[in-house]
N, C-alpha and C positions, 0 to 999 in steps of 0.2 A: 282082378278080383271083382266080381259083380254080385251085389247083394240083392238083385232083383229090382232095385230102384232105378228110375231113369237117370241117365247121366246129366249132371248139372252143366249148363253152358257157362264156362268161365267168363264169356264176354257179355253176358246178360246181367244187367244191374238195374236196380230201382232208383238209385240216386247218384247219377254221375255228376261230376263237377265240371262246368264250363269255366275256363280260365283264360284270360288274356293279359299278357304282361308286356308293358312298353317301358324300355329303359333308354336313357339318354346319357352317354358318357362323352367326356372330352379327355384325351390323354396323350401321352408322348408317342406311343407306338401302337400298332395294331395288336401286338402280342400282349401288351399291358392291358389294353381295352378288353381283349378276349378273357384274360384272367379275371379282371374285375367283374365282367358279365357272368362268367362261370361261378365265381364265388357268390355273387348275388343270387343267382338261380338256385344254387345249393341251399342257401339260407332260406329263400322263399319256399322251396320244396319242403324243408323241415317244418316251417310254420304252417303250411297247408296240411301236412300230415297230422299235425297236432290240433287241427281244427281252429286255428287262431283267426281265420277270416270269416266273417259273416258275408252274406250276399251283398254285392255292391262294389263300388270303386274304393280303393285304398291307396294312399301315397306310399311310395317306396323311398325310404330315407337313408342317407349315409350315416356314418358313425357320429357325426356332429349335428344331425337333425336336418340336413339340407335335402330337399326333395330332388330326386333324379329319375323318377319314374312312377308308374302306376301299375296296380294289379286289379283286375276285375274278376270277381268270383261269383258264379251263379250255380246254386245247388238245386234250382227249381225244375230243371229239365228232367224228363223221364224218357229214356230210350229203350228200345228192345235190343235185338242183336246188333253188334257193332256194324255189321254190313248194312243195317237199316238206317244208320245215323244219317247218311247222306240223303236219304229219301224222306226224312222227317220234315 
């Protein structure tokens, strides 16, 4: 169905988020480490979606408050088409 409007490019956005996550785990087996990492990434994804991080570096803490990683969020970049991102 075309309303005469140009199609919006779903890959074009005015406010992308650049995000870098570094986690350091020590555990008994690779399977346990993979589960911990996946659980942490799911939790961080929820917090990012809720807008809980402002620009900058933030510590990633476990349930008792011990730091085991960092997340860096940058909402200041403006990109065009996703194919242009590598050329920016």
